[in-house]
N, CA, C and O atoms as a DFTB+ gen file, in Angstrom:
468 C
 N C O
     1  1      71.645      98.413      98.290
     2  2      72.520      98.618      97.162
     3  2      72.885     100.101      97.097
     4  3      72.022     100.975      97.182
     5  1      74.158     100.355      96.947
     6  2      74.633     101.730      96.832
     7  2      74.676     102.134      95.364
     8  3      75.178     101.388      94.524
     9  1      74.148     103.320      95.058
    10  2      74.143     103.847      93.702
    11  2      74.730     105.249      93.746
    12  3      74.372     106.063      94.598
    13  1      75.638     105.518      92.813
    14  2      76.249     106.844      92.742
    15  2      76.312     107.278      91.280
    16  3      76.053     106.487      90.374
    17  1      76.659     108.541      91.065
    18  2      76.798     109.043      89.704
    19  2      78.159     109.703      89.531
    20  3      78.736     110.241      90.476
    21  1      78.660     109.645      88.287
    22  2      79.948     110.261      87.935
    23  2      79.893     110.682      86.475
    24  3      79.204     110.064      85.663
    25  1      80.614     111.721      86.156
    26  2      80.753     112.108      84.754
    27  2      81.670     111.111      84.050
    28  3      82.599     110.581      84.659
    29  1      81.415     110.861      82.795
    30  2      82.254     109.941      82.029
    31  2      83.673     110.471      81.886
    32  3      84.597     109.704      81.618
    33  1      83.851     111.761      82.059
    34  2      85.163     112.384      81.881
    35  2      86.036     112.281      83.131
    36  3      87.225     112.595      83.082
    37  1      85.454     111.842      84.251
    38  2      86.219     111.651      85.481
    39  2      86.872     110.274      85.465
    40  3      86.264     109.309      85.002
    41  1      88.106     110.169      85.966
    42  2      88.761     108.852      85.970
    43  2      88.033     107.881      86.911
    44  3      87.491     108.293      87.937
    45  1      88.025     106.601      86.554
    46  2      87.366     105.614      87.420
    47  2      88.075     105.492      88.764
    48  3      89.281     105.713      88.874
    49  1      87.306     105.140      89.770
    50  2      87.817     104.952      91.119
    51  2      87.568     103.511      91.534
    52  3      86.681     102.850      90.994
    53  1      88.342     103.028      92.487
    54  2      88.116     101.679      93.014
    55  2      86.782     101.641      93.750
    56  3      86.358     102.622      94.362
    57  1      86.137     100.491      93.676
    58  2      84.915     100.280      94.436
    59  2      83.679     100.923      93.844
    60  3      82.699     101.142      94.555
    61  1      83.703     101.236      92.541
    62  2      82.532     101.858      91.925
    63  2      81.466     100.836      91.538
    64  3      80.369     101.216      91.131
    65  1      81.766      99.580      91.655
    66  2      80.794      98.554      91.311
    67  2      80.551      98.479      89.821
    68  3      81.466      98.673      89.021
    69  1      79.320      98.198      89.455
    70  2      78.932      98.093      88.053
    71  2      78.854      99.500      87.463
    72  3      78.054     100.323      87.909
    73  1      79.689      99.773      86.458
    74  2      79.725     101.105      85.826
    75  2      78.808     101.085      84.609
    76  3      79.038     100.351      83.648
    77  1      77.752     101.916      84.673
    78  2      76.702     101.889      83.658
    79  2      76.604     103.250      82.974
    80  3      76.278     104.253      83.608
    81  1      76.890     103.268      81.675
    82  2      76.715     104.481      80.881
    83  2      75.221     104.645      80.637
    84  3      74.573     103.732      80.125
    85  1      74.669     105.802      80.997
    86  2      73.219     105.998      80.927
    87  2      72.817     107.098      79.942
    88  3      71.701     107.612      80.020
    89  1      73.697     107.459      79.029
    90  2      73.371     108.417      77.975
    91  2      72.887     107.669      76.738
    92  3      73.372     106.580      76.434
    93  1      71.943     108.249      76.037
    94  2      71.448     107.639      74.803
    95  2      72.477     107.769      73.683
    96  3      72.606     106.878      72.843
    97  1      73.212     108.891      73.677
    98  2      74.245     109.140      72.677
    99  2      75.615     108.940      73.312
   100  3      75.798     109.186      74.504
   101  1      76.576     108.491      72.507
   102  2      77.934     108.328      73.027
   103  2      78.496     109.699      73.398
   104  3      78.324     110.656      72.642
   105  1      79.166     109.812      74.552
   106  2      79.678     111.115      75.001
   107  2      80.748     111.678      74.055
   108  3      81.613     110.954      73.563
   109  1      80.661     112.963      73.823
   110  2      81.606     113.638      72.930
   111  2      83.025     113.575      73.468
   112  3      83.269     113.730      74.664
   113  1      83.948     113.344      72.552
   114  2      85.356     113.391      72.900
   115  2      85.884     112.182      73.648
   116  3      87.031     112.186      74.095
   117  1      85.071     111.152      73.790
   118  2      85.497     109.950      74.522
   119  2      85.575     108.786      73.544
   120  3      84.599     108.465      72.866
   121  1      86.734     108.165      73.477
   122  2      86.874     106.977      72.633
   123  2      86.328     105.771      73.387
   124  3      86.509     105.641      74.598
   125  1      85.666     104.905      72.658
   126  2      85.042     103.736      73.296
   127  2      86.056     102.895      74.051
   128  3      85.752     102.359      75.117
   129  1      87.252     102.776      73.508
   130  2      88.256     101.951      74.191
   131  2      88.825     102.632      75.438
   132  3      89.496     101.983      76.240
   133  1      88.565     103.934      75.610
   134  2      89.085     104.654      76.773
   135  2      88.104     104.728      77.943
   136  3      88.508     105.008      79.072
   137  1      86.829     104.482      77.682
   138  2      85.839     104.573      78.756
   139  2      85.694     103.210      79.426
   140  3      85.390     102.212      78.773
   141  1      85.911     103.187      80.703
   142  2      85.765     101.956      81.482
   143  2      84.317     101.849      81.954
   144  3      83.906     102.521      82.900
   145  1      83.556     100.998      81.282
   146  2      82.158     100.799      81.637
   147  2      81.801      99.336      81.441
   148  3      82.437      98.622      80.665
   149  1      80.770      98.902      82.158
   150  2      80.327      97.515      82.071
   151  2      79.096      97.357      81.187
   152  3      78.955      96.360      80.478
   153  1      78.210      98.341      81.234
   154  2      76.967      98.307      80.457
   155  2      76.713      99.674      79.841
   156  3      77.126     100.702      80.377
   157  1      76.028      99.664      78.706
   158  2      75.545     100.908      78.117
   159  2      74.035     100.768      78.026
   160  3      73.523     100.080      77.142
   161  1      73.333     101.407      78.924
   162  2      71.879     101.300      79.015
   163  2      71.206     102.502      78.352
   164  3      70.669     103.376      79.034
   165  1      71.239     102.540      77.031
   166  2      70.631     103.637      76.263
   167  2      69.147     103.773      76.565
   168  3      68.614     104.881      76.622
   169  1      68.486     102.640      76.759
   170  2      67.038     102.671      76.947
   171  2      66.607     103.244      78.290
   172  3      65.422     103.504      78.495
   173  1      67.536     103.443      79.199
   174  2      67.203     104.101      80.463
   175  2      67.353     105.620      80.379
   176  3      66.944     106.342      81.288
   177  1      67.931     106.088      79.303
   178  2      68.082     107.524      79.093
   179  2      66.730     108.124      78.715
   180  3      65.830     107.397      78.294
   181  1      66.576     109.435      78.859
   182  2      65.320     110.069      78.431
   183  2      65.068     109.829      76.937
   184  3      66.007     109.653      76.160
   185  1      63.817     109.824      76.558
   186  2      63.491     109.680      75.145
   187  2      64.144     110.822      74.364
   188  3      64.393     111.892      74.919
   189  1      64.420     110.597      73.082
   190  2      65.021     111.672      72.284
   191  2      64.202     112.971      72.319
   192  3      64.763     114.065      72.376
   193  1      62.891     112.836      72.285
   194  2      62.035     114.024      72.309
   195  2      62.201     114.806      73.615
   196  3      62.327     116.030      73.599
   197  1      62.199     114.097      74.738
   198  2      62.347     114.770      76.027
   199  2      63.744     115.359      76.172
   200  3      63.897     116.476      76.668
   201  1      64.751     114.629      75.751
   202  2      66.133     115.119      75.828
   203  2      66.299     116.405      75.025
   204  3      66.891     117.373      75.503
   205  1      65.769     116.405      73.797
   206  2      65.893     117.596      72.951
   207  2      65.107     118.770      73.524
   208  3      65.574     119.908      73.481
   209  1      63.921     118.503      74.058
   210  2      63.115     119.568      74.647
   211  2      63.844     120.204      75.831
   212  3      63.886     121.429      75.949
   213  1      64.411     119.384      76.699
   214  2      65.112     119.879      77.886
   215  2      66.322     120.715      77.485
   216  3      66.506     121.824      77.988
   217  1      67.137     120.196      76.596
   218  2      68.287     120.939      76.108
   219  2      69.226     121.446      77.191
   220  3      69.944     122.421      76.973
   221  1      69.236     120.811      78.341
   222  2      70.088     121.194      79.483
   223  2      69.847     122.633      79.921
   224  3      70.771     123.326      80.346
   225  1      68.601     123.071      79.811
   226  2      68.223     124.417      80.249
   227  2      67.717     124.330      81.689
   228  3      66.652     123.763      81.934
   229  1      68.463     124.882      82.638
   230  2      68.086     124.771      84.052
   231  2      66.660     125.231      84.355
   232  3      66.019     124.698      85.261
   233  1      66.161     126.210      83.610
   234  2      64.798     126.689      83.874
   235  2      63.739     125.643      83.523
   236  3      62.588     125.773      83.941
   237  1      64.102     124.630      82.779
   238  2      63.179     123.535      82.444
   239  2      63.377     122.319      83.332
   240  3      62.713     121.301      83.137
   241  1      64.280     122.405      84.306
   242  2      64.653     121.249      85.117
   243  2      63.466     120.599      85.823
   244  3      63.285     119.384      85.734
   245  1      62.663     121.387      86.517
   246  2      61.564     120.804      87.305
   247  2      60.600     120.014      86.416
   248  3      60.200     118.902      86.759
   249  1      60.235     120.593      85.280
   250  2      59.314     119.905      84.375
   251  2      59.978     118.685      83.743
   252  3      59.343     117.641      83.598
   253  1      61.256     118.809      83.364
   254  2      61.994     117.668      82.829
   255  2      62.042     116.538      83.853
   256  3      61.785     115.379      83.528
   257  1      62.372     116.890      85.082
   258  2      62.475     115.912      86.163
   259  2      61.178     115.109      86.276
   260  3      61.204     113.881      86.353
   261  1      60.069     115.803      86.285
   262  2      58.779     115.134      86.425
   263  2      58.461     114.254      85.212
   264  3      58.006     113.122      85.374
   265  1      58.694     114.763      84.007
   266  2      58.406     113.982      82.797
   267  2      59.300     112.748      82.698
   268  3      58.838     111.670      82.324
   269  1      60.560     112.907      83.028
   270  2      61.488     111.774      82.955
   271  2      61.156     110.748      84.033
   272  3      61.242     109.542      83.801
   273  1      60.782     111.225      85.191
   274  2      60.376     110.320      86.271
   275  2      59.202     109.446      85.815
   276  3      59.151     108.255      86.123
   277  1      58.271     110.041      85.087
   278  2      57.138     109.276      84.556
   279  2      57.599     108.264      83.517
   280  3      57.096     107.141      83.481
   281  1      58.551     108.648      82.672
   282  2      59.093     107.687      81.700
   283  2      59.697     106.482      82.411
   284  3      59.549     105.347      81.960
   285  1      60.374     106.733      83.516
   286  2      61.036     105.658      84.256
   287  2      60.061     104.769      85.016
   288  3      60.441     103.702      85.496
   289  1      58.817     105.196      85.127
   290  2      57.802     104.365      85.785
   291  2      57.117     103.405      84.821
   292  3      56.343     102.545      85.242
   293  1      57.402     103.550      83.526
   294  2      56.834     102.638      82.533
   295  2      57.360     101.218      82.791
   296  3      58.491     101.053      83.249
   297  1      56.552     100.200      82.501
   298  2      56.965      98.811      82.773
   299  2      58.315      98.424      82.161
   300  3      59.120      97.763      82.818
   301  1      58.568      98.824      80.928
   302  2      59.834      98.462      80.273
   303  2      61.020      99.079      81.018
   304  3      62.046      98.425      81.203
   305  1      60.883     100.321      81.440
   306  2      61.960     100.984      82.179
   307  2      62.163     100.319      83.537
   308  3      63.300     100.113      83.962
   309  1      61.081      99.984      84.212
   310  2      61.189      99.314      85.508
   311  2      61.886      97.966      85.366
   312  3      62.676      97.572      86.224
   313  1      61.590      97.272      84.290
   314  2      62.244      95.991      84.024
   315  2      63.754      96.182      83.842
   316  3      64.545      95.415      84.391
   317  1      64.152      97.197      83.076
   318  2      65.577      97.469      82.849
   319  2      66.258      97.877      84.156
   320  3      67.367      97.425      84.440
   321  1      65.612      98.716      84.943
   322  2      66.186      99.125      86.231
   323  2      66.453      97.906      87.102
   324  3      67.530      97.779      87.684
   325  1      65.490      97.024      87.190
   326  2      65.649      95.811      88.016
   327  2      66.741      94.905      87.459
   328  3      67.500      94.310      88.223
   329  1      66.826      94.796      86.135
   330  2      67.855      93.943      85.519
   331  2      69.252      94.479      85.837
   332  3      70.161      93.703      86.134
   333  1      69.425      95.781      85.775
   334  2      70.725      96.377      86.102
   335  2      71.033      96.148      87.580
   336  3      72.150      95.770      87.933
   337  1      70.054      96.373      88.432
   338  2      70.258      96.164      89.876
   339  2      70.617      94.703      90.159
   340  3      71.500      94.430      90.971
   341  1      69.945      93.775      89.499
   342  2      70.245      92.354      89.684
   343  2      71.660      92.027      89.225
   344  3      72.370      91.262      89.877
   345  1      72.063      92.607      88.102
   346  2      73.404      92.338      87.584
   347  2      74.469      92.893      88.531
   348  3      75.526      92.286      88.706
   349  1      74.192      94.027      89.131
   350  2      75.163      94.627      90.060
   351  2      75.276      93.804      91.341
   352  3      76.348      93.711      91.939
   353  1      74.173      93.216      91.749
   354  2      74.189      92.453      92.997
   355  2      74.567      93.331      94.168
   356  3      73.991      94.403      94.355
   357  1      75.518      92.894      94.949
   358  2      75.965      93.639      96.130
   359  2      77.075      94.636      95.824
   360  3      77.509      95.372      96.709
   361  1      77.540      94.664      94.570
   362  2      78.668      95.534      94.221
   363  2      78.320      97.008      94.204
   364  3      79.207      97.846      94.367
   365  1      77.073      97.344      94.015
   366  2      76.693      98.734      93.845
   367  2      76.756      99.129      92.380
   368  3      77.221      98.367      91.532
   369  1      76.277     100.342      92.097
   370  2      76.177     100.830      90.728
   371  2      76.721     102.250      90.656
   372  3      76.462     103.070      91.537
   373  1      77.475     102.531      89.603
   374  2      77.894     103.898      89.296
   375  2      77.290     104.258      87.950
   376  3      77.583     103.622      86.938
   377  1      76.443     105.286      87.943
   378  2      75.808     105.755      86.719
   379  2      76.715     106.794      86.080
   380  3      77.077     107.784      86.715
   381  1      77.082     106.569      84.828
   382  2      77.991     107.459      84.107
   383  2      77.201     108.325      83.130
   384  3      76.395     107.817      82.351
   385  1      77.438     109.638      83.179
   386  2      76.734     110.567      82.304
   387  2      77.721     111.576      81.733
   388  3      78.798     111.781      82.291
   389  1      77.355     112.206      80.623
   390  2      78.257     113.132      79.963
   391  2      77.912     114.597      80.133
   392  3      78.725     115.448      79.773
   393  1      76.758     114.929      80.659
   394  2      76.327     116.327      80.783
   395  2      77.304     117.139      81.639
   396  3      77.939     116.610      82.552
   397  1      77.408     118.421      81.329
   398  2      78.315     119.302      82.078
   399  2      77.760     119.709      83.444
   400  3      78.509     119.859      84.409
   401  1      76.460     119.882      83.511
   402  2      75.823     120.418      84.718
   403  2      75.579     119.302      85.737
   404  3      74.763     118.414      85.490
   405  1      76.269     119.334      86.870
   406  2      76.084     118.269      87.862
   407  2      74.775     118.375      88.652
   408  3      74.410     117.441      89.365
   409  1      74.067     119.504      88.532
   410  2      72.831     119.694      89.305
   411  2      71.570     119.537      88.471
   412  3      70.472     119.458      89.022
   413  1      71.709     119.490      87.152
   414  2      70.545     119.408      86.261
   415  2      70.821     118.405      85.145
   416  3      71.018     118.787      83.991
   417  1      70.833     117.127      85.495
   418  2      71.052     116.099      84.478
   419  2      70.233     114.849      84.804
   420  3      69.838     114.621      85.948
   421  1      69.996     114.065      83.786
   422  2      69.109     112.910      83.932
   423  2      69.645     111.838      84.871
   424  3      68.860     111.060      85.413
   425  1      70.954     111.773      85.082
   426  2      71.508     110.758      85.986
   427  2      70.989     110.949      87.413
   428  3      70.860     109.977      88.158
   429  1      70.694     112.181      87.794
   430  2      70.144     112.442      89.131
   431  2      68.754     111.814      89.277
   432  3      68.417     111.274      90.331
   433  1      67.956     111.890      88.214
   434  2      66.621     111.295      88.242
   435  2      66.732     109.769      88.258
   436  3      65.980     109.090      88.956
   437  1      67.676     109.244      87.482
   438  2      67.905     107.796      87.482
   439  2      68.362     107.306      88.853
   440  3      67.942     106.243      89.311
   441  1      69.213     108.076      89.496
   442  2      69.677     107.726      90.832
   443  2      68.479     107.558      91.772
   444  3      68.410     106.590      92.529
   445  1      67.550     108.494      91.719
   446  2      66.331     108.398      92.539
   447  2      65.538     107.136      92.194
   448  3      65.030     106.449      93.079
   449  1      65.440     106.842      90.891
   450  2      64.668     105.659      90.459
   451  2      65.291     104.377      91.007
   452  3      64.574     103.482      91.454
   453  1      66.612     104.284      90.975
   454  2      67.268     103.081      91.522
   455  2      67.049     102.985      93.026
   456  3      66.865     101.887      93.552
   457  1      67.065     104.092      93.709
   458  2      66.878     104.068      95.160
   459  2      65.448     103.683      95.544
   460  3      65.212     103.222      96.661
   461  1      64.496     103.867      94.633
   462  2      63.098     103.493      94.906
   463  2      62.829     102.012      94.655
   464  3      61.766     101.510      95.021
   465  1      63.779     101.304      94.034
   466  2      63.554      99.873      93.747
   467  2      63.418      99.064      95.020
   468  3      63.225      97.850      94.962
C-alpha cells in the first residue's frame, strides 16, 4: 500500500487514493465544503497535550516524534490505523495535514506508522 502526505492547502491530484485528514482541529482558513477528503481521523492525531507541548517548535521535534510514535503504538491507535488501511484497500492513502513545516509535523510520524503495518 502506498502512503503519502500533502498539506490541506495544496490542490488534490489524481491517484491520491483515500484522502484522510489527520489533524485533530479543522485547518484554519479552509471551508469544509472546499476540502476534498474521504475521512477525518481526529483520533490518529497527537493528543491535545502533546500537540500543545510541541507547538511546532523544531527543537522539540525529536522528543515529539518519539512520544507520538508511542501514542500510535497504543491498541486503539493500531486499530484505527488498520481500519483506515483496510478502507483504502489497494488505492493507497494520502494523509492531509495543515501544519506549515513540511519537515516537522505529525503526518510524517503517521506515514511511518502506516508503513509499519
